[in-house]
C-alpha positions in Angstrom: -58.0 149.1 35.8 -57.8 145.6 37.3 -59.1 143.9 40.5 -55.7 142.3 41.1 -52.3 143.6 42.2 -49.3 141.4 41.6 -46.1 141.6 43.7 -43.0 139.5 43.0 -39.9 139.4 45.1 -37.3 137.0 46.7 -37.5 136.5 50.4 -37.5 134.0 53.3 -41.3 133.8 53.8 -42.3 130.6 55.5 -44.3 127.6 54.0 -46.8 126.5 52.8 -46.0 126.8 49.1 -49.5 128.1 48.3 -51.7 130.0 50.7 -54.8 132.2 50.6 -55.9 134.7 53.2 -59.0 136.9 53.2 -59.3 140.2 55.2 -62.8 140.1 56.6 -63.1 143.8 57.2 -62.1 144.7 53.6 -62.9 141.7 51.5 -59.3 141.8 50.1 -57.9 138.4 49.3 -54.1 137.6 49.5 -52.8 134.7 47.4 -49.2 133.7 48.1 -47.3 131.3 45.8 -43.7 130.2 46.8 -41.4 128.6 44.3 -37.7 127.7 44.3 -35.8 128.3 41.0 -32.1 127.8 40.5 -31.6 127.8 44.3 -33.4 131.1 44.7 -36.7 131.4 46.5 -39.3 133.4 44.6 -42.5 134.7 46.1 -45.5 135.8 44.0 -48.3 137.6 45.8 -51.7 138.5 44.3 -53.8 141.0 46.2 -57.3 140.7 44.9 -59.7 143.6 45.5 -63.5 143.9 45.4 -63.4 146.7 42.8 -60.9 147.7 40.0 -57.7 149.3 41.4 -56.9 152.7 39.9 -53.8 153.7 42.0 -51.0 152.0 44.0 -48.6 153.9 46.2 -45.8 152.6 48.5 -44.7 153.8 51.9 -41.1 154.9 52.0 -40.0 152.0 54.2 -41.4 149.4 51.8 -43.7 147.3 54.1 -46.9 149.3 53.7 -48.7 150.3 50.5 -52.0 151.8 49.7 -54.5 151.2 46.9 -57.4 153.2 45.6 -60.4 151.3 44.2 -62.8 152.8 41.7 -66.5 153.1 42.6 -66.0 151.7 46.1 -67.4 154.8 47.9 -66.2 154.9 51.6 -64.1 151.8 51.3 -62.1 153.0 48.2 -58.8 153.5 50.1 -57.1 150.3 51.5 -53.8 150.2 53.4 -51.9 146.9 53.2 -49.0 145.6 55.2 -46.9 143.3 53.1 -45.0 141.4 56.0 -48.2 140.4 57.8 -50.4 140.2 54.6 -53.1 142.3 56.2 -55.4 145.0 54.8 -57.6 147.6 56.4 -59.9 150.5 55.3 -59.3 153.3 57.9 -61.2 156.0 56.0 -64.7 154.5 55.6 -66.3 157.8 56.8 -64.3 160.1 54.6 -66.4 162.4 52.4 -66.1 162.7 48.6 -64.8 160.5 45.8 -61.1 159.8 46.3 -58.9 160.8 43.3 -55.4 160.1 44.5 -53.5 159.3 47.7 -49.9 159.6 48.9 -47.8 158.8 52.0 -45.6 161.4 53.7 -41.9 160.7 53.0 -40.9 160.6 56.7 -43.9 161.2 59.0 -47.0 159.0 59.7 -49.1 161.3 57.5 -51.4 160.2 54.8 -52.8 162.5 52.0 -56.2 161.8 50.4 -57.2 164.0 47.5 -60.9 164.2 46.7 -62.4 166.2 43.9 -61.7 169.7 45.3 -59.6 169.3 48.5 -56.8 167.3 50.1 -57.2 165.9 53.6 -54.0 165.1 55.6 -54.4 162.4 58.2 -52.1 161.4 61.1 -52.1 157.6 60.9 -50.5 157.2 64.3 -53.1 159.3 66.1 -55.9 158.3 63.7 -57.1 161.9 63.3 -57.5 164.6 60.6 -54.5 167.0 60.8 -55.2 169.4 58.0 -57.4 170.1 55.0 -55.9 171.8 52.0 -58.3 173.9 49.9 -57.2 173.9 46.3 -59.9 176.1 44.6 -59.8 173.6 41.7 -62.9 172.1 40.1 -61.5 168.5 39.8 -58.1 167.3 41.2 -56.2 164.9 39.0 -52.9 164.3 40.8 -50.9 164.9 43.9 -47.2 164.9 44.9 -45.5 165.4 48.2 -42.1 167.1 48.4 -39.2 164.9 49.6 -38.9 167.1 52.7 -42.6 166.7 53.4 -43.7 170.2 54.1 -44.8 171.2 50.5 -47.5 169.6 48.3 -48.1 169.9 44.6 -51.7 169.3 43.3 -52.7 169.2 39.6 -56.2 169.5 38.3 -58.2 168.9 35.2 -59.1 172.6 35.0 -55.4 173.4 34.0 -54.2 174.4 37.4 -51.1 173.5 39.3 -51.3 174.4 43.0 -48.2 174.6 45.3 -49.0 174.3 49.0 -46.6 175.3 51.9 -48.3 173.4 54.7 -46.4 175.5 57.3 -47.8 178.6 55.7 -51.5 178.1 55.0 -54.2 175.6 54.0 -54.6 177.6 50.7 -52.1 177.5 47.8 -48.9 179.4 48.2 -48.9 179.7 44.4 -51.2 178.7 41.5 -49.5 178.0 38.2 -51.4 178.1 34.9 -48.7 177.0 32.5 -50.8 174.3 30.7 -53.5 174.9 28.1 -55.4 171.7 28.8 -56.0 169.3 31.7 -53.0 168.5 34.0 -52.7 164.7 34.3 -49.8 164.2 36.6 -47.3 166.0 38.9 -44.1 164.8 40.4 -41.1 165.9 42.4 -37.5 164.8 41.9 -36.2 163.0 45.0 -32.7 164.6 44.9 -32.8 167.7 42.7 -34.9 170.8 43.3 -37.1 170.0 40.3 -40.8 169.2 39.7 -42.7 168.4 36.6 -46.3 168.4 35.3 -47.8 166.8 32.2 -50.9 167.7 30.3 -53.3 166.9 27.5 -51.8 169.9 25.6 -49.0 167.5 24.7 -46.3 169.2 26.9 -44.3 168.3 30.0 -43.2 171.3 31.9 -40.1 171.1 34.2 -39.8 173.8 36.9 -37.1 174.6 39.5 -38.7 174.4 43.0 -36.3 175.1 45.8 -37.4 174.8 49.4 -35.4 176.5 52.1 -34.8 175.4 55.7 -35.5 178.9 56.9 -39.2 179.0 57.6 -39.2 182.8 56.9 -38.1 182.2 53.3 -40.8 181.1 50.8 -40.2 178.4 48.2 -38.6 179.6 45.0 -40.5 178.4 41.9 -39.1 179.1 38.4 -40.2 177.4 35.1 -37.2 175.8 33.4 -38.2 173.9 30.2 -41.2 172.9 28.1 -40.8 169.4 26.7 -42.9 168.3 23.7 -43.0 165.2 21.6 -46.2 163.3 22.4 -49.0 163.3 20.0 -52.7 163.9 20.9 -55.1 161.0 20.5 -58.9 161.7 21.0 -58.2 164.8 23.0 -55.7 163.1 25.4 -51.9 163.3 25.3 -49.4 162.9 28.1 -50.9 160.8 30.9 -48.0 160.3 33.3 -44.5 161.6 34.2 -41.9 160.5 36.7 -38.3 161.4 37.6 -35.5 158.9 37.8 -34.7 158.4 41.6 -31.1 159.6 41.4 -30.4 160.9 37.8 -31.7 164.2 36.3 -33.9 162.2 33.9 -37.6 162.5 33.3 -39.9 159.8 31.8 -43.3 160.5 30.3 -46.0 158.2 28.9 -48.7 159.2 26.4 -51.7 158.1 24.6 -49.6 157.7 21.4 -48.3 154.4 22.9 -44.8 155.8 23.6 -42.7 156.3 26.7 -40.1 159.1 26.3 -36.9 159.8 28.3 -35.7 163.4 28.7 -32.2 164.1 30.0 
């Protein structure tokens, strides 16, 4: 957990070489440093928050990103625009402690997971669109399907909830494959696969096929249980993520290792 988010890239941002901008509504401070090395212009941006940052997610177009601050109450979710170096807190009145957030892959929807539910906001209309009721005691993670109509929610009480938003605000299916807390869930961007990792030391890969026919429900089949991470002080696999194009899965654990499964 850190108060600062560092971004490095090459781009034609204008002078001056060093600048500082403060968003009055959020208290977020943007520090921009521009350098020229070997004929290439490098830009280093530090976005300093008022509280420790516990999550960063990017919008699919790359100009917007969102951060979640710990212990910031109503101002915990901040949406930033990189090109204009501006920040805003559009969810000051939202209820509950925010656990995770996610952008929709193609529509102006924004998902906010609190302890027991997931709220879906339309950023263009600035209104609440839907509330997903998980039935979980404490949400740990959220992932949105690449097509955008299905959502996966993991919880510390060992549950994995699959939502079909066209079908209901309650889970289409609840999976209880893990024996301990679920730490992370993720979808593959190309293949019909999703994965979850847990403190039980396992990463479970499932086949999750979504059909264009709205009358046909998603097909969910467990495929493989991957093990290898050790358990340290009751914690084990903390994160997992698919490669963007290859059928590869990365996992990170409290045993100080990152593992690649192919």
